[in-house]
C-alpha positions as CSV (number, residue, x, y, z in Angstrom):
1,M,0.4,0.0,0.2
2,K,3.0,2.1,0.6
3,R,5.1,1.8,-2.5
4,I,1.5,2.3,-4.4
5,L,0.7,6.2,-2.3
6,I,4.4,6.6,-3.5
7,L,4.7,5.8,-6.9
8,A,1.2,7.7,-7.5
9,I,2.6,10.7,-6.0
10,A,5.4,11.2,-8.2
11,V,3.0,10.4,-11.4
12,F,1.1,12.9,-10.5
13,S,3.8,15.4,-9.1
14,L,5.4,14.7,-12.4
15,I,2.1,15.6,-14.6
16,M,1.2,18.8,-12.6
17,A,4.8,20.0,-13.2
18,Q,3.8,21.9,-16.5
19,D,5.7,24.8,-17.2
20,D,3.0,26.5,-18.9
21,F,2.6,29.6,-16.4
22,F,6.0,30.0,-15.6
23,E,7.2,33.5,-16.5
24,P,11.1,34.7,-16.3
25,G,12.4,37.0,-14.6
26,Y,15.1,37.6,-11.6
27,S,14.3,35.4,-8.3
28,I,16.0,35.3,-5.1
29,G,16.0,32.3,-2.5
30,G,17.9,30.4,-0.1
31,Y,18.0,27.7,2.3
32,G,19.8,27.0,6.0
33,E,19.8,24.7,9.0
34,L,19.5,26.4,12.1
35,H,19.6,23.1,15.3
36,Y,18.8,24.3,18.8
37,N,20.2,22.0,21.6
38,R,19.7,22.3,25.4
39,A,20.6,19.2,27.9
40,Q,17.7,18.2,29.3
41,T,18.8,18.2,33.0
42,G,17.1,19.1,36.1
43,D,19.4,22.4,36.3
44,E,17.9,25.2,35.6
45,E,21.0,26.9,34.1
46,A,22.0,23.9,31.6
47,T,23.5,25.6,28.4
48,A,21.5,26.3,25.4
49,T,23.4,26.0,21.5
50,L,21.3,27.7,18.9
51,D,23.7,26.7,15.9
52,F,23.0,28.0,12.4
53,H,25.0,26.0,9.5
54,R,24.7,25.6,6.2
55,F,23.6,28.9,5.3
56,I,23.3,29.8,1.6
57,I,21.4,32.5,-0.4
58,Y,20.8,32.7,-4.1
């Protein structure tokens, strides 16, 4: 059942991927990765870190 669902999603995504409405021009985008780590101890002053990785703008 899971394979049929994945196959159906793949087929419909390929069918719906038409470029008829695409207008040429400029666009801006990007992606990144943000991690928040905090120790789960009973200590209220546990260290918490925020790491920002792979910040890409194109």
